[in-house]
Backbone bond lengths (Angstrom), bond angles and torsions (degrees), N, CA, C in turn:
res aa  C-N    CA-C-N  psi(-1)  N-CA   C-N-CA  omega(-1)  CA-C   N-CA-C  phi
1 X - - - 1.448 - - 1.453 107.62 -
2 X 1.307 115.41 132.82 1.443 126.56 176.75 1.510 108.67 -73.14
3 X 1.265 120.02 160.56 1.410 119.88 177.73 1.522 118.67 -118.35
4 X 1.428 111.28 51.51 1.476 116.06 179.26 1.496 101.24 -121.96
5 X 1.385 116.01 152.39 1.532 123.49 -173.95 1.426 113.47 -79.99
6 X 1.345 113.47 170.02 1.441 124.31 175.56 1.480 106.74 -85.58
7 X 1.390 116.61 153.01 1.518 126.10 167.52 1.511 103.55 -69.64
8 X 1.304 120.42 159.93 1.406 126.09 -2.09 1.512 114.73 -75.24
9 X 1.402 116.68 -34.50 1.423 116.84 -173.30 1.480 111.56 -67.57
10 X 1.317 121.01 -44.05 1.435 123.69 -176.89 1.472 105.56 -126.59
11 X 1.327 118.58 150.38 1.433 128.03 178.91 1.428 109.11 -116.15
12 X 1.338 122.55 145.69 1.394 123.27 -178.29 1.601 113.13 -98.74
13 X 1.325 116.03 131.70 1.389 117.27 177.81 1.521 115.82 -135.81
14 X 1.327 120.12 0.52 1.400 114.35 -179.00 1.544 116.00 -157.46
15 X 1.316 118.49 -174.85 1.416 122.20 -172.63 1.509 120.07 -53.11
16 X 1.273 126.31 -33.27 1.416 118.43 -175.26 1.615 106.79 -79.07
17 X 1.425 104.88 7.93 1.421 112.47 175.85 1.533 112.01 -98.58
18 X 1.283 119.79 -15.69 1.358 122.75 175.00 1.485 113.19 -66.88
19 X 1.329 120.84 137.38 1.442 116.06 -177.64 1.428 115.26 -64.52
20 X 1.262 115.64 141.31 1.442 116.01 -176.03 1.625 105.44 -73.20
21 X 1.309 120.49 -30.69 1.369 119.08 173.45 1.532 112.08 -56.14
22 X 1.349 114.72 -37.49 1.425 119.36 -179.81 1.534 108.87 -60.36
23 X 1.242 116.99 -21.57 1.590 116.11 -171.56 1.486 104.31 -95.76
24 X 1.265 129.19 -11.45 1.394 127.70 -179.00 1.502 111.01 -63.64
25 X 1.331 118.27 117.56 1.500 121.71 177.43 1.451 112.18 67.02
26 X 1.321 121.02 9.58 1.549 124.71 178.97 1.561 107.43 -132.95
27 X 1.253 107.91 167.80 1.501 112.31 167.52 1.446 111.96 -59.89
28 X 1.323 117.80 142.93 1.489 120.13 -169.72 1.543 111.36 -68.73
29 X 1.310 111.12 147.58 1.471 115.79 168.80 1.441 100.80 -108.03
30 X 1.308 122.86 121.37 1.445 121.70 -164.00 1.443 115.31 -133.14
31 X 1.250 121.91 167.79 1.421 122.73 178.93 1.507 110.32 117.50
32 X 1.253 115.62 127.38 1.409 114.97 177.01 1.529 106.46 -111.35
33 X 1.246 109.70 59.32 1.487 130.00 168.88 1.426 112.21 161.75
34 X 6.275 114.47 -81.51 1.237 120.50 -147.42 0.690 94.58 60.52
35 X 15.238 48.85 113.76 1.584 137.27 156.71 1.480 106.08 162.96
36 X 0.842 81.02 135.93 1.580 89.89 178.47 1.498 106.34 -49.48
37 X 1.301 114.33 140.04 1.549 117.42 178.15 1.507 107.08 -72.98
38 X 1.322 109.78 130.87 1.449 114.09 175.80 1.553 111.80 -122.20
39 X 1.283 116.53 -177.24 1.410 122.58 178.22 1.533 110.49 -55.77
40 X 1.216 119.31 135.55 1.508 118.31 -179.35 1.502 111.77 -58.26
41 X 1.313 113.53 133.08 1.423 114.61 176.18 1.578 111.89 -101.57
42 X 1.268 116.83 162.87 1.492 119.61 -179.55 1.562 102.90 -68.72
43 X 1.298 125.07 135.37 1.374 126.55 174.41 1.545 108.05 -57.55
44 X 1.379 118.87 140.73 1.450 128.75 169.59 1.512 109.50 -47.60
45 X 1.414 118.16 143.16 1.399 121.33 166.32 1.577 114.32 -50.91
46 X 1.254 117.12 149.69 1.402 119.90 179.78 1.435 116.68 74.93
47 X 1.325 118.66 -9.57 1.464 122.17 -179.56 1.484 112.27 -82.71
48 X 1.235 123.83 134.50 1.414 127.79 178.70 1.434 106.58 -80.75
49 X 1.344 116.24 114.80 1.512 123.49 174.38 1.466 115.80 -144.49
50 X 1.233 114.92 162.90 1.504 121.40 178.74 1.452 108.73 -124.60
51 X 1.352 119.16 120.04 1.506 123.32 -169.95 1.560 113.67 -74.21
52 X 1.309 116.30 -20.30 1.422 118.80 -179.05 1.520 112.64 -103.61
53 X 1.314 119.83 155.34 1.394 123.51 -178.20 1.622 106.23 -67.18
54 X 1.299 117.26 140.16 1.439 123.16 -179.79 1.547 108.19 -88.05
55 X 1.192 118.42 176.16 1.494 121.00 175.84 1.477 107.39 -59.81
56 X 1.852 86.49 142.99 1.377 87.52 -179.18 1.544 109.25 -37.81
57 X 22.867 145.02 152.15 1.451 107.07 -85.68 1.431 97.11 -117.91
58 X 1.232 101.40 68.14 1.311 88.22 176.01 1.359 113.65 -11.94
59 X 1.506 130.56 -12.09 1.444 126.34 168.11 1.521 109.90 -166.59
60 X 1.302 116.38 149.80 1.387 119.60 177.42 1.516 110.00 -128.16
61 X 1.322 120.11 -177.50 1.384 119.54 -173.38 1.591 110.93 -76.94
62 X 1.351 121.21 -17.96 1.396 121.11 171.47 1.579 105.48 -138.13
63 X 1.340 111.48 100.39 1.487 114.01 179.02 1.509 110.96 -157.25
64 X 1.344 111.37 -179.36 1.429 117.45 -179.84 1.528 107.51 -140.95
65 X 1.316 116.99 157.34 1.439 121.90 175.02 1.528 111.50 110.16
66 X 1.410 113.78 174.08 1.402 122.20 -176.08 1.459 112.15 -127.06
67 X 1.398 111.95 160.38 1.402 121.53 -168.03 1.494 113.18 -123.45
68 X 1.264 123.61 127.03 1.450 122.29 169.09 1.526 108.73 -167.87
69 X 1.362 113.35 178.89 1.346 117.81 -178.22 1.565 109.52 -86.55
70 X 1.357 116.19 127.54 1.475 122.14 179.60 1.523 106.56 -107.85
71 X 1.311 120.03 128.98 1.399 125.11 175.88 1.544 114.62 81.39
72 X 1.350 114.94 18.30 1.515 116.30 -176.10 1.557 103.79 -104.44
73 X 1.394 109.01 -149.80 1.405 118.42 -174.82 1.496 110.37 -148.31
74 X 1.340 116.73 161.62 1.555 118.56 178.30 1.460 106.94 -70.20
75 X 1.358 115.56 121.96 1.432 124.10 176.23 1.517 111.33 -56.71
76 X 1.361 119.93 152.72 1.446 120.82 173.19 1.527 107.05 -76.26
77 X 1.246 118.09 146.21 1.419 123.05 -177.15 1.579 109.43 -61.50
78 X 1.312 113.52 137.11 1.542 122.87 -179.24 1.430 110.65 67.59
79 X 1.349 122.45 9.58 1.512 116.75 -179.98 1.527 113.62 -85.32
80 X 1.332 119.89 -7.18 1.434 125.03 179.68 1.501 110.12 -134.31
81 X 1.396 115.56 61.83 1.457 123.11 -166.41 1.567 108.92 -71.95
82 X 1.333 119.37 -6.40 1.391 121.06 177.20 1.499 113.69 -91.20
83 X 1.311 116.74 -12.36 1.529 121.13 -178.65 1.529 108.36 -68.47
84 X 1.243 112.84 135.04 1.459 125.16 174.27 1.536 113.70 -124.31
85 X 1.380 116.76 157.68 1.446 119.26 168.33 1.532 111.00 -116.49
86 X 1.335 113.68 132.28 1.522 121.22 173.41 1.495 106.85 -80.75
87 X 1.242 115.91 134.63 1.503 123.20 -179.91 1.386 114.77 -126.99
88 X 1.356 118.96 145.58 1.413 129.03 164.91 1.571 108.39 -133.43
89 X 1.350 111.87 49.27 1.530 115.41 -171.07 1.427 109.34 100.19
90 X 1.307 120.94 -23.56 1.515 130.06 -177.77 1.496 106.18 -155.87
91 X 1.326 112.62 161.02 1.527 116.24 178.82 1.610 110.86 -67.67
92 X 1.294 115.51 136.32 1.441 119.58 177.57 1.661 111.23 -119.91
93 X 1.294 111.09 -32.81 1.492 115.86 -173.13 1.537 105.81 -156.56
94 X 1.332 113.50 167.56 1.443 124.10 172.09 1.567 109.97 -96.51
95 X 1.279 115.47 -179.56 1.437 120.62 179.43 1.535 107.12 -174.76
96 X 1.352 113.31 172.24 1.511 117.90 178.12 1.507 114.58 -128.16
97 X 1.263 118.63 130.76 1.460 122.83 178.80 1.575 107.56 -76.76
98 X 1.241 117.99 117.01 1.464 125.41 -176.76 1.561 115.74 -110.89
99 X 1.306 111.44 -4.06 1.528 123.77 -171.99 1.443 108.76 -170.12
100 X 1.290 122.58 157.31 1.450 121.65 -176.80 1.645 111.45 -66.21
101 X 1.290 115.37 -17.82 1.417 118.24 -179.21 1.669 112.59 -117.61
102 X 1.275 114.76 0.70 1.481 116.30 -170.51 1.583 111.61 -135.88
103 X 1.356 110.66 137.68 1.423 122.36 179.55 1.519 111.99 -122.16
104 X 1.281 123.32 137.39 1.391 126.79 179.95 1.533 109.80 -108.58
105 X 1.367 117.63 133.79 1.408 121.85 -173.74 1.539 107.96 -148.66
106 X 1.358 116.23 -174.15 1.444 121.49 174.82 1.500 110.52 -87.60
107 X 1.353 114.43 144.55 1.456 119.03 -178.70 1.560 110.90 -68.28
108 X 1.295 116.64 -27.18 1.471 119.13 177.91 1.469 112.11 -71.01
109 X 1.273 119.45 -4.29 1.482 124.38 175.78 1.558 111.64 -92.08
110 X 1.269 116.46 0.24 1.428 123.75 -177.56 1.548 116.36 -54.87
111 X 1.334 115.94 130.57 1.469 127.14 172.91 1.444 104.32 -141.51
112 X 1.392 119.10 141.15 1.456 125.43 179.09 1.575 113.42 -58.60
113 X 1.385 111.63 -31.39 1.501 114.84 178.83 1.560 104.21 -130.12
114 X 1.365 110.84 126.91 1.429 115.84 -178.44 1.533 107.20 -142.99
115 X 1.361 113.05 149.63 1.539 121.32 167.08 1.458 106.65 -114.76
116 X 1.368 115.20 155.65 1.489 118.26 178.40 1.466 103.39 -120.36
117 X 1.351 117.68 133.62 1.440 122.61 172.32 1.469 108.60 -108.02
118 X 1.346 116.72 127.59 1.392 129.69 -172.04 1.532 110.32 -116.46
119 X 1.278 117.88 144.19 1.489 119.85 174.91 1.561 114.46 79.68
120 X 1.318 114.85 13.86 1.459 118.48 -177.57 1.475 110.72 -86.62
121 X 1.322 115.25 146.51 1.526 124.75 175.54 1.513 107.94 -124.35
122 X 1.358 115.78 -59.41 1.446 121.94 171.84 1.505 105.04 -89.25
123 X 1.355 119.11 110.55 1.390 128.46 -170.73 1.571 107.50 -72.94
124 X 1.279 122.28 -25.21 1.391 127.31 -174.25 1.596 111.79 -90.78
125 X 1.348 114.43 -41.33 1.415 119.50 -170.81 1.463 111.16 -123.89
126 X 1.370 114.41 104.64 1.516 121.03 178.38 1.519 112.45 -48.55
127 X 1.351 113.80 141.24 1.468 117.35 -175.04 1.595 107.81 -128.67
128 X 1.450 117.05 11.08 1.476 116.51 168.01 1.486 113.61 105.37
129 X 1.300 118.96 -19.23 1.476 122.39 -176.55 1.619 110.33 -99.23
130 X 1.264 114.50 -4.67 1.444 116.92 -177.02 1.525 114.30 -73.12
131 X 1.320 114.60 153.23 1.511 120.26 171.67 1.552 103.33 -132.06
132 X 1.248 114.75 140.61 1.520 120.29 179.63 1.575 104.72 -125.08
133 X 1.285 115.54 118.39 1.442 123.29 -172.38 1.496 107.56 -131.59
134 X 1.306 112.54 127.34 1.534 116.88 172.98 1.424 118.21 -69.47
135 X 1.326 115.35 145.71 1.541 119.48 177.55 1.532 106.18 -75.43
136 X 1.313 111.69 132.59 1.417 121.31 174.69 1.487 112.49 -89.63
137 X 1.358 115.41 -35.72 1.513 121.45 -179.47 1.526 102.94 -146.12
138 X 1.300 116.97 149.00 1.459 124.41 167.88 1.484 112.19 -131.56
139 X 1.248 117.08 120.55 1.438 121.63 -172.91 1.610 109.38 -115.82
140 X 1.264 116.84 114.90 1.390 120.26 176.26 1.474 110.18 -95.31
141 X 1.407 115.37 143.45 1.515 114.06 -174.03 1.452 108.83 -61.83
142 X 1.420 116.27 139.88 1.533 123.28 -168.95 1.649 109.22 -64.75
143 X 1.384 115.11 -16.40 1.465 112.92 178.99 1.538 112.44 -109.11
144 X 1.254 115.88 15.72 1.438 119.77 176.13 1.569 113.09 -50.16
145 X 1.257 121.45 131.51 1.382 126.33 177.50 1.514 111.81 -120.78
146 X 1.255 117.19 105.36 1.506 122.18 -171.53 1.465 114.11 -65.70
147 X 1.396 116.24 -29.47 1.467 118.83 178.95 1.491 112.03 -76.20
148 X 1.369 116.64 -50.62 1.470 121.58 176.51 1.458 115.61 -78.12
149 X 1.371 118.56 -16.95 1.427 122.81 -176.69 1.583 110.68 64.67
150 X 1.262 117.02 27.77 1.474 124.58 177.63 1.427 107.22 -83.61
151 X 1.351 118.75 143.39 1.452 123.07 -178.28 1.574 111.16 59.58
152 X 1.256 115.25 39.56 1.467 120.78 -178.31 1.409 113.25 -78.45
153 X 1.347 115.10 76.10 1.493 123.29 -175.12 1.596 109.48 -150.83
154 X 1.327 111.87 142.49 1.509 113.71 170.70 1.501 107.78 -150.39
155 X 1.348 116.37 160.86 1.431 125.99 177.39 1.480 110.39 -112.27
156 X 1.270 115.40 143.05 1.553 123.16 -177.87 1.567 105.49 -122.68
157 X 1.302 118.45 122.14 1.379 119.98 176.26 1.597 106.58 -97.47
158 X 1.304 116.20 129.12 1.466 120.78 -178.17 1.481 110.26 -83.14
159 X 1.339 115.98 146.75 1.494 122.82 -177.87 1.572 112.55 -58.44
160 X 1.384 113.58 -27.96 1.484 115.57 179.39 1.554 99.80 -148.44
161 X 1.434 113.69 166.40 1.450 117.24 177.00 1.546 111.54 -68.40
162 X 1.245 116.51 146.42 1.502 127.48 170.75 1.537 106.15 -68.55
163 X 1.298 109.97 142.70 1.508 115.65 176.39 1.541 107.98 -89.78
164 X 1.376 116.88 108.68 1.468 120.89 -169.93 1.562 108.49 -75.84
165 X 1.320 112.30 138.88 1.513 117.78 -178.13 1.531 104.85 -154.34
166 X 1.387 118.41 -166.07 1.399 123.75 179.71 1.570 108.84 -70.39
167 X 1.253 115.64 -22.36 1.604 117.88 -176.99 1.529 106.33 -105.59
168 X 1.225 125.68 -6.88 1.503 128.17 177.80 1.547 112.59 -132.96
169 X 1.335 116.02 103.26 1.500 116.81 -179.61 1.620 107.61 -148.96
170 X 1.285 118.51 148.63 1.422 119.64 179.45 1.555 111.77 -80.69
171 X 1.322 114.82 156.81 1.392 122.93 -179.05 1.523 107.38 -101.73
172 X 1.266 118.00 150.91 1.483 125.80 -176.07 1.515 109.31 -81.06
173 X 1.328 115.48 142.86 1.479 121.30 175.15 1.494 102.29 -106.07
174 X 1.390 118.73 139.83 1.385 128.85 174.26 1.477 112.72 -114.11
175 X 1.367 115.44 147.65 1.530 118.60 -176.75 1.630 104.39 -77.37
176 X 1.303 118.09 -33.69 1.446 120.18 -171.25 1.562 107.91 -82.66
177 X 1.425 110.19 151.20 1.475 115.50 171.30 1.532 111.39 -90.02
178 X 1.319 114.63 148.72 1.508 119.12 -179.24 1.532 113.53 -66.77
179 X 1.311 112.76 148.01 1.554 117.96 179.73 1.533 110.24 -73.95
180 X 1.371 113.90 149.69 1.553 115.24 171.40 1.448 110.98 -56.69
181 X 1.311 114.23 138.46 1.407 118.65 177.24 1.610 113.38 94.96
182 X 1.350 119.01 -9.66 1.416 125.15 177.12 1.563 106.03 -62.79
183 X 1.274 116.86 136.60 1.462 118.03 172.21 1.478 111.61 -90.27
184 X 1.315 121.15 133.99 1.409 121.71 -171.00 1.565 108.39 -128.78
185 X 1.337 118.44 156.90 1.412 121.21 -177.10 1.562 107.31 -99.04
186 X 1.418 116.23 125.42 1.422 121.14 176.52 1.540 104.74 -112.40
187 X 1.298 117.79 139.21 1.436 120.16 -179.71 1.530 113.30 -140.65
188 X 1.310 116.23 156.35 1.485 122.01 175.69 1.551 113.62 167.29
189 X 1.310 111.54 177.24 1.460 117.93 175.64 1.494 113.09 -108.07
190 X 1.294 116.80 31.07 1.463 121.40 -178.59 1.549 113.57 -74.61
191 X 1.296 110.49 176.70 1.449 119.94 175.69 1.531 113.33 -54.43
192 X 1.329 120.47 134.15 1.471 120.35 -177.16 1.491 112.12 -101.98
193 X 1.339 119.33 3.90 1.431 122.61 -178.52 1.489 114.77 -112.42
194 X 1.271 118.91 130.79 1.547 118.89 177.18 1.446 109.07 -76.84
195 X 1.295 123.62 -21.69 1.401 128.35 178.45 1.540 111.10 -137.22
196 X 1.337 114.78 89.75 1.462 123.17 -172.81 1.517 110.94 125.84
197 X 1.314 118.19 -174.16 1.415 125.67 -175.13 1.504 110.35 -129.40
198 X 1.289 112.78 128.43 1.520 117.84 168.35 1.563 104.79 -161.12
199 X 1.407 108.98 111.73 1.428 116.30 176.96 1.497 112.71 -99.53
200 X 1.373 115.31 118.82 1.521 115.29 -174.87 1.437 114.33 -76.56
201 X 1.370 112.70 161.36 1.452 121.50 177.87 1.574 109.03 -77.88
202 X 1.307 112.75 -42.78 1.490 117.97 -175.19 1.450 113.32 -97.62
203 X 1.300 112.21 149.52 1.546 119.99 -178.36 1.550 106.63 -54.75
204 X 1.365 113.50 138.88 1.421 120.40 177.45 1.504 115.20 -108.35
205 X 1.362 123.61 145.70 1.435 124.35 179.81 1.526 108.62 -127.37
206 X 1.373 111.39 159.45 1.413 120.31 -179.60 1.502 110.33 -155.68
207 X 1.308 123.11 130.94 1.436 126.75 172.92 1.517 109.28 -95.78
208 X 1.224 118.84 123.69 1.437 122.97 -176.68 1.573 110.11 -142.78
209 X 1.447 117.85 146.16 1.408 116.62 -175.94 1.587 117.48 -88.81
210 X 1.271 116.94 149.22 1.441 122.83 171.73 1.509 107.57 -63.99
211 X 1.412 114.27 127.20 1.536 118.21 176.73 1.531 112.00 -96.18
212 X 1.308 113.26 159.56 1.511 114.73 -178.40 1.498 111.24 -72.78
213 X 1.322 116.54 161.50 1.500 119.94 -179.29 1.589 109.42 -64.08
214 X 1.408 110.83 -30.33 1.523 112.65 178.09 1.547 111.46 -66.35
215 X 1.325 117.22 -41.20 1.470 121.52 -175.74 1.530 106.76 -68.95
216 X 1.323 116.25 -40.24 1.519 121.56 -178.57 1.550 112.01 -62.66
217 X 1.342 113.34 -48.08 1.462 119.43 -175.57 1.617 109.46 -72.34
218 X 1.329 117.90 -26.08 1.413 123.88 178.50 1.569 105.70 -66.47
219 X 1.353 110.01 -43.90 1.479 115.37 -173.62 1.591 108.12 -72.56
220 X 1.331 124.10 -27.96 1.405 128.28 -172.77 1.531 107.89 -133.30
221 X 1.248 121.23 60.21 1.517 121.98 178.77 1.478 115.33 -43.55
222 X 1.323 114.35 121.71 1.443 120.23 172.57 1.595 115.67 76.68
223 X 1.364 113.62 9.97 1.511 117.94 -173.61 1.503 111.25 -120.99
224 X 1.285 116.17 -5.50 1.534 121.13 -178.33 1.565 112.42 -98.86
225 X 1.261 114.23 123.88 1.484 118.63 176.12 1.498 108.61 -100.52
226 X 1.368 116.76 178.09 1.376 123.40 -177.54 1.563 107.39 -76.46
227 X 1.329 118.81 -7.33 1.445 123.42 -178.86 1.513 111.95 -99.26
228 X 1.350 116.01 8.86 1.488 122.27 177.60 1.451 115.56 -123.45
229 X 1.343 114.12 150.42 1.545 117.93 -177.09 1.498 100.09 -138.95
230 X 1.390 114.36 142.44 1.527 121.40 174.04 1.545 105.52 -96.22
231 X 1.376 111.10 135.77 1.380 116.72 177.74 1.632 108.18 -132.16
232 X 1.334 116.60 128.54 1.418 112.43 -176.97 1.531 111.09 146.62
233 X 1.296 115.42 -161.99 1.497 125.35 -176.20 1.497 114.09 -123.44
234 X 1.400 115.90 121.08 1.410 124.33 -172.14 1.579 108.40 -60.77
235 X 1.286 112.76 -31.29 1.482 120.34 -178.42 1.579 113.67 -73.71
236 X 1.330 111.19 -13.07 1.487 118.02 178.12 1.508 112.17 83.62
237 X 1.276 116.58 -173.46 1.476 123.53 -179.39 1.454 119.44 91.54
238 X 1.326 116.88 -18.32 1.500 121.85 -178.84 1.467 106.21 -137.29
239 X 1.342 120.94 130.01 1.500 118.57 -176.82 1.598 106.88 -174.32
240 X 1.251 116.44 162.44 1.480 123.34 163.55 1.486 106.25 -76.18
241 X 1.341 120.48 165.44 1.433 124.39 -171.25 1.552 105.33 -150.54
242 X 1.292 112.93 -172.77 1.544 120.67 176.34 1.520 108.59 -63.04
243 X 1.310 112.38 135.36 1.427 121.41 -176.86 1.515 113.83 100.10
244 X 1.332 114.65 -14.33 1.440 122.64 178.55 1.442 116.51 -89.03
245 X 1.385 110.83 -19.11 1.544 120.15 -177.07 1.547 109.25 -37.83
246 X 1.356 115.20 142.12 1.444 118.91 171.98 1.525 112.35 82.02
247 X 1.218 116.35 -15.09 1.551 121.92 -172.59 1.594 109.72 -73.28
248 X 1.302 114.43 170.80 1.496 117.39 -175.10 1.554 115.63 -91.98
249 X 1.287 109.64 158.20 1.482 124.23 170.43 1.473 107.30 -127.99
250 X 1.381 116.64 107.28 1.405 121.50 -170.05 1.624 109.78 -108.66
251 X 1.245 117.93 121.87 1.440 117.63 -176.03 1.553 105.64 -119.61
252 X 1.276 117.06 124.98 1.505 122.05 -179.89 1.497 108.86 47.70
253 X 1.315 117.26 43.02 1.473 122.24 174.80 1.579 117.21 79.33
254 X 1.315 117.60 -0.02 1.416 123.62 175.64 1.517 112.24 -107.96
255 X 1.401 113.06 143.50 1.500 118.21 177.64 1.480 104.78 -75.96
256 X 1.357 118.31 118.83 1.462 119.89 -178.06 1.567 113.08 -127.47
257 X 1.372 115.54 -2.16 1.472 113.98 -178.60 1.505 110.75 -155.28
258 X 1.243 117.53 156.87 1.611 124.82 176.89 1.504 104.44 -124.78
259 X 1.298 117.06 128.66 1.493 119.99 176.36 1.441 107.79 -60.82
260 X 1.366 117.68 125.33 1.509 123.52 -175.64 1.469 113.49 -122.20
261 X 1.330 117.26 -69.39 1.548 115.20 -171.34 1.465 109.89 -160.49
262 X 1.236 117.45 175.92 1.406 125.66 -178.01 1.514 115.11 174.84
263 X 1.359 120.75 167.71 1.446 122.04 171.55 1.506 113.69 -93.93
264 X 1.321 118.92 112.02 1.442 124.77 -172.17 1.491 104.95 60.30
265 X 1.315 110.81 -155.50 1.568 118.61 -176.15 1.489 105.73 -142.50
266 X 1.397 111.96 124.58 1.445 117.44 174.85 1.585 115.22 68.15
267 X 1.346 117.66 15.95 1.387 121.03 179.17 1.474 113.82 -78.70
268 X 1.335 119.33 145.89 1.487 123.89 -178.89 1.581 107.74 -61.91
269 X 1.326 115.77 130.93 1.498 117.82 179.86 1.459 117.59 88.32
270 X 1.369 117.15 -9.64 1.377 119.81 -178.45 1.552 113.84 -128.42
271 X 1.291 119.49 78.97 1.428 121.56 174.70 1.435 118.61 -64.10
272 X 1.295 123.87 164.47 1.407 125.41 176.78 1.512 114.90 -70.77
273 X 1.334 119.48 144.07 1.406 122.46 -179.27 1.522 105.92 -108.20
274 X 1.317 115.91 139.28 1.453 124.30 -174.58 1.493 115.67 -131.32
275 X 1.260 123.92 147.29 1.393 126.52 172.94 1.507 108.32 -66.80
276 X 1.302 120.36 134.37 1.424 123.19 -175.44 1.568 109.23 -92.95
277 X 1.185 117.51 94.06 1.506 129.19 -172.62 1.533 111.74 -54.72
278 X 1.253 114.29 -38.71 1.501 115.84 178.35 1.475 116.26 -56.69
279 X 1.348 118.73 -20.01 1.384 126.48 176.40 1.536 114.16 -75.80
280 X 1.340 115.56 -13.01 1.439 118.89 -168.38 1.547 114.24 -122.51
281 X 1.278 116.98 6.85 1.440 119.29 -173.54 1.569 113.19 -60.06
282 X 1.286 116.71 -40.51 1.488 121.52 175.16 1.491 107.51 -61.33
283 X 1.384 119.84 -52.28 1.374 119.06 -177.80 1.562 115.54 -58.33
284 X 1.309 114.44 -37.21 1.446 120.22 177.70 1.495 112.03 -60.79
285 X 1.357 112.23 -50.41 1.434 117.57 179.40 1.620 114.57 -58.99
286 X 1.359 108.27 -46.85 1.497 116.40 -176.87 1.574 108.84 -63.49
287 X 1.324 119.11 -40.46 1.429 121.84 -178.30 1.443 109.93 -72.08
288 X 1.269 123.35 -40.48 1.457 125.24 176.47 1.593 108.16 -63.29
289 X 1.265 121.34 -44.16 1.432 123.24 -179.98 1.548 111.40 -64.49
290 X 1.356 114.52 -28.70 1.476 116.42 -177.85 1.510 116.57 -89.55
291 X 1.324 111.83 -0.76 1.474 118.15 -175.37 1.450 113.50 -134.56
């Protein structure tokens, strides 16, 4: 199931949007809302990066369902200043500000025309800190596979730089991948119910651990690539969901995951699946430098 929300309040664009039921016994429908490796380039100015290795769809193009944080809590205001909302007249996916002109999200959230809302806390009722900037360019990873939800990552260039403040700030990218067991912060405005629909006004947060590749592959036999990581609880109860697609997974202050897909939301035995950002740091830097 992809994890992007339903219209009219949310629109679906990627793997965490695909229904988890659709994934049972079948190839995954993923998304929670959419280069050749070169010599490392120096990160563009104003980009939040970390030069040293760190510790070790919600929606797709054709999906159903909603995405949100299940079993989490209302985030403290301004505690996730890198969280953005992708809009097509309404929220469809989350994303992360990684540079004053660039946002990272899930490829399954792709739309040819998008606006990015930054600085939001109450997604329904503006509070004065929000900035809405149109997308100038949207770059989906060249190897993105909408059926397998592999390489579920895209970059969005903003028409103008975001105005940085306490409510709008980029998150750091690290070259190293997080260690198994690391607790990471997942956030979004997705559905908060595993059985039913309830989209919150305020940004929701959840701390969840990085699971091992073995645990991830056991949950989803034959569906996990080296570009994916499972984050969550095998016993269920806490997870991202529809409407959260494209949103961030922050581990020790570094962006390490993108909400992508899963079977249902917060179901026992089916943790959320996320794009493994550490696999794409070179591609991100090279793409930004070239655009």
